[in-house]
Backbone as JSON, one array per atom type, in Angstrom:
{
  "sequence": "MAAESHLQEEEHLDVLTRTGEKTGVSKLRPVPFHLPPIDRSERPLSLVHRDGDYHRAVHVWIYSESTQELLLQKRADCKDSWPGQWDISSAGHISAGDSSLLSAR",
  "N": [[1.81, -10.93, -12.73], [2.98, -12.2, -15.44], [5.25, -10.48, -17.89], [4.09, -10.36, -21.31], [5.99, -12.47, -23.87], [7.57, -12.57, -27.0], [7.46, -15.08, -28.46], [9.56, -16.93, -30.5], [10.24, -18.49, -33.63], [13.23, -20.14, -35.16], [14.7, -19.48, -38.13], [17.34, -19.9, -40.7], [19.04, -18.47, -43.42], [20.38, -19.28, -46.3], [23.43, -17.29, -47.76], [24.47, -15.54, -49.97], [26.68, -15.14, -53.02], [27.22, -12.33, -54.83], [27.16, -13.12, -57.8], [25.22, -15.16, -57.4], [25.85, -17.41, -56.13], [26.05, -19.96, -53.34], [27.9, -19.11, -50.44], [28.28, -20.75, -48.08], [27.76, -20.24, -45.64], [25.22, -19.01, -43.04], [22.52, -17.42, -41.87], [20.86, -16.32, -39.18], [17.26, -15.46, -39.25], [14.74, -14.73, -37.47], [11.76, -15.61, -36.84], [8.33, -14.64, -35.98], [5.88, -16.07, -33.91], [3.48, -14.93, -33.78], [2.47, -11.7, -35.03], [2.09, -9.28, -33.53], [0.51, -5.99, -33.48], [2.85, -4.1, -32.69], [5.21, -1.83, -32.89], [7.3, -1.3, -35.53], [10.08, -1.26, -34.84], [10.56, -2.65, -32.71], [10.81, -5.23, -33.37], [12.8, -7.71, -34.3], [15.04, -7.46, -36.78], [15.56, -9.88, -39.72], [19.05, -10.68, -40.27], [20.19, -11.22, -42.77], [19.35, -8.87, -44.14], [19.59, -6.74, -42.4], [22.5, -6.75, -42.73], [22.74, -6.49, -45.37], [22.98, -8.83, -47.2], [23.13, -10.8, -50.24], [20.52, -13.34, -50.59], [18.39, -16.05, -51.16], [14.87, -16.08, -52.31], [11.46, -16.68, -52.89], [9.23, -16.2, -55.54], [5.94, -16.27, -56.39], [3.77, -16.21, -58.83], [0.09, -15.22, -59.44], [-2.02, -15.71, -62.03], [-4.91, -14.62, -63.94], [-5.65, -16.21, -66.82], [-8.26, -16.09, -68.29], [-9.64, -13.86, -67.42], [-7.6, -11.97, -67.25], [-6.35, -11.06, -65.03], [-4.4, -10.08, -62.65], [-3.59, -11.18, -59.43], [-2.88, -9.45, -56.3], [-1.46, -9.0, -53.25], [-1.63, -6.65, -50.38], [1.11, -5.79, -48.72], [1.81, -6.5, -44.97], [1.59, -4.14, -42.34], [3.84, -4.36, -40.77], [5.89, -5.01, -41.66], [9.33, -5.65, -42.86], [10.83, -4.49, -45.25], [9.32, -2.54, -47.56], [6.28, -1.73, -45.73], [3.03, -2.04, -45.79], [2.34, -1.85, -48.6], [1.75, -2.58, -52.17], [1.96, -5.74, -53.18], [3.63, -8.7, -54.8], [1.42, -11.47, -55.77], [2.64, -14.06, -54.28], [5.1, -14.49, -52.03], [8.25, -15.42, -50.52], [11.25, -16.13, -48.19], [13.58, -18.51, -48.76], [14.6, -21.09, -47.2], [17.82, -22.15, -45.5], [19.51, -24.64, -47.19], [17.24, -25.66, -48.61], [15.05, -26.17, -51.9], [13.81, -23.93, -54.39], [11.56, -24.63, -55.56], [10.36, -26.22, -53.47], [10.08, -24.28, -51.84], [8.36, -22.98, -52.65], [5.83, -24.22, -52.93]],
  "CA": [[1.99, -11.4, -14.07], [4.68, -11.83, -16.21], [5.2, -9.68, -19.32], [3.87, -11.38, -22.84], [7.42, -12.43, -24.79], [7.24, -12.37, -28.22], [7.96, -16.43, -28.97], [9.97, -17.07, -31.78], [11.03, -19.71, -34.17], [14.59, -19.9, -35.93], [14.82, -19.98, -39.54], [18.37, -19.92, -41.23], [19.2, -18.25, -44.82], [22.11, -18.89, -47.25], [24.09, -15.89, -47.86], [24.84, -15.77, -51.45], [27.53, -14.19, -53.44], [26.8, -11.39, -55.94], [26.38, -14.25, -58.68], [24.05, -16.3, -56.6], [26.34, -18.93, -55.38], [26.35, -20.07, -51.68], [29.0, -18.7, -49.43], [28.63, -21.52, -47.26], [27.4, -19.03, -44.4], [23.88, -19.1, -43.12], [22.62, -16.54, -41.03], [19.24, -16.19, -38.48], [16.15, -14.92, -39.41], [13.66, -14.63, -36.55], [10.01, -15.64, -37.44], [7.58, -14.38, -34.61], [4.9, -17.1, -33.7], [2.53, -14.07, -34.12], [2.49, -10.52, -35.71], [1.28, -8.36, -32.69], [0.39, -4.77, -33.32], [3.73, -3.76, -32.22], [6.54, -0.81, -33.24], [8.57, -2.39, -36.31], [11.4, -1.09, -34.62], [10.67, -3.52, -31.8], [10.85, -6.49, -34.34], [14.31, -8.16, -34.92], [15.64, -7.27, -38.44], [16.41, -10.28, -40.45], [20.45, -10.83, -40.08], [20.74, -10.98, -44.06], [18.41, -7.74, -44.54], [20.31, -6.0, -41.38], [23.79, -6.27, -43.24], [22.36, -6.48, -46.81], [23.41, -9.96, -47.78], [22.6, -11.49, -51.01], [19.68, -14.08, -50.06], [17.13, -16.23, -51.96], [13.41, -16.06, -52.43], [10.65, -17.35, -54.35], [7.69, -15.35, -55.82], [4.79, -16.73, -57.12], [2.63, -14.79, -59.44], [-1.37, -15.81, -60.15], [-2.74, -14.69, -63.21], [-5.85, -15.68, -64.79], [-5.8, -16.19, -68.45], [-9.59, -15.88, -68.93], [-10.17, -12.56, -66.88], [-6.57, -11.18, -67.55], [-6.09, -9.9, -64.0], [-3.05, -10.41, -61.56], [-3.53, -11.44, -57.94], [-1.76, -9.11, -55.43], [-1.64, -8.68, -52.24], [-1.04, -5.69, -49.36], [1.9, -6.37, -47.18], [1.63, -6.17, -43.47], [2.22, -2.87, -42.12], [4.71, -4.55, -39.57], [6.87, -5.86, -42.72], [10.55, -4.97, -42.51], [10.62, -3.8, -46.28], [7.97, -1.88, -48.28], [5.25, -2.26, -45.25], [2.0, -1.41, -46.17], [2.56, -1.99, -49.63], [1.23, -3.44, -52.79], [3.24, -6.95, -53.52], [2.97, -9.81, -55.86], [0.58, -12.71, -55.33], [2.94, -14.86, -52.78], [6.66, -14.37, -52.01], [8.85, -15.6, -49.06], [12.35, -16.29, -47.96], [14.1, -19.65, -49.33], [15.47, -21.61, -45.82], [19.02, -22.63, -46.11], [19.48, -25.96, -47.96], [15.88, -25.89, -49.47], [14.97, -25.7, -53.16], [13.33, -22.89, -54.85], [10.48, -25.37, -55.69], [10.08, -26.53, -51.92], [9.71, -22.95, -50.97], [6.89, -22.03, -53.38], [4.79, -25.03, -52.68]],
  "C": [[2.63, -11.2, -15.05], [4.42, -11.14, -17.92], [5.28, -10.82, -20.37], [5.53, -11.39, -23.43], [6.86, -12.75, -26.12], [8.04, -13.64, -28.99], [8.26, -16.1, -30.37], [10.53, -18.6, -32.41], [12.15, -19.3, -34.46], [14.45, -20.54, -37.25], [16.3, -19.42, -39.87], [18.33, -19.45, -43.14], [20.62, -18.03, -45.39], [22.28, -17.63, -47.46], [24.6, -16.49, -49.46], [26.04, -14.73, -51.91], [26.75, -13.07, -54.42], [26.39, -12.13, -57.21], [25.7, -15.44, -58.18], [24.73, -17.49, -56.11], [26.78, -18.89, -53.89], [27.8, -19.69, -51.3], [29.46, -19.87, -48.48], [28.21, -20.94, -45.73], [25.91, -18.88, -44.72], [23.62, -17.99, -42.39], [21.01, -16.27, -40.73], [18.21, -15.4, -39.14], [15.05, -15.05, -38.38], [12.61, -14.7, -37.26], [9.42, -15.75, -36.03], [6.62, -15.54, -35.15], [3.73, -16.27, -34.28], [3.05, -12.8, -34.57], [1.66, -9.49, -34.68], [1.21, -6.96, -33.25], [1.59, -3.94, -32.82], [4.61, -2.71, -33.07], [7.25, -1.44, -33.85], [9.62, -1.69, -36.03], [11.54, -1.81, -33.48], [11.08, -5.07, -32.21], [12.19, -6.26, -34.73], [14.17, -8.52, -36.16], [16.12, -8.69, -38.69], [17.81, -10.13, -40.69], [21.05, -10.14, -41.7], [20.15, -9.29, -44.46], [19.52, -6.57, -43.62], [21.62, -5.51, -42.16], [23.43, -6.39, -44.89], [23.13, -7.29, -47.75], [22.55, -10.11, -48.96], [21.83, -12.71, -50.44], [18.71, -14.65, -50.98], [15.82, -16.28, -51.48], [12.66, -16.46, -52.8], [9.56, -16.38, -54.31], [7.0, -16.19, -56.77], [3.77, -16.06, -57.67], [1.62, -15.62, -59.95], [-1.81, -14.72, -60.91], [-3.73, -15.7, -63.87], [-6.31, -15.1, -66.13], [-7.14, -15.36, -68.72], [-9.98, -14.1, -68.37], [-8.84, -11.49, -67.15], [-6.35, -10.33, -66.33], [-4.88, -10.98, -63.01], [-3.57, -10.46, -60.11], [-2.32, -10.77, -57.17], [-2.18, -9.07, -54.38], [-0.99, -7.53, -51.03], [0.01, -6.3, -48.51], [1.26, -6.02, -46.14], [2.49, -5.16, -43.18], [3.52, -2.84, -40.86], [5.84, -5.4, -40.52], [8.29, -4.89, -42.55], [10.89, -4.1, -43.64], [9.28, -3.61, -46.65], [6.48, -2.2, -47.45], [4.23, -1.13, -45.75], [1.73, -0.99, -47.8], [2.06, -2.67, -50.93], [2.11, -4.49, -53.54], [2.56, -7.81, -54.54], [2.39, -11.0, -55.29], [0.88, -13.64, -54.12], [4.78, -14.42, -52.88], [7.37, -14.89, -50.5], [10.57, -16.01, -49.46], [12.58, -18.07, -48.34], [15.41, -19.98, -48.15], [16.92, -22.33, -46.21], [18.94, -24.6, -46.21], [17.95, -26.44, -48.63], [15.93, -25.58, -50.98], [13.71, -24.71, -53.43], [11.51, -23.66, -54.96], [9.81, -25.79, -54.6], [9.55, -25.44, -51.54], [8.48, -22.41, -51.6], [5.47, -22.75, -53.21], [4.23, -24.62, -51.38]]
}
């Protein structure tokens, strides 16, 4: 029986300057098809995170005006940064060439 492989899709992220301008470089971000309960050290790290590059992300905050409550989520234990911590309602990277509005949807 063959060993289970961690199949992945590919996503590229635009690398930015300190002022948020695109550099014309994009870097690979491995995207697991599923997140099995494996040691985080076995997961490939996004190259922009590994290299400390500036890159774009989108954050969506869900707030109920009637109850004055903010919806939070707990990050998965397998995340590269801040595993198992409370976080904003929804967030994610913006793929190379995409807009922030498209990514937020």
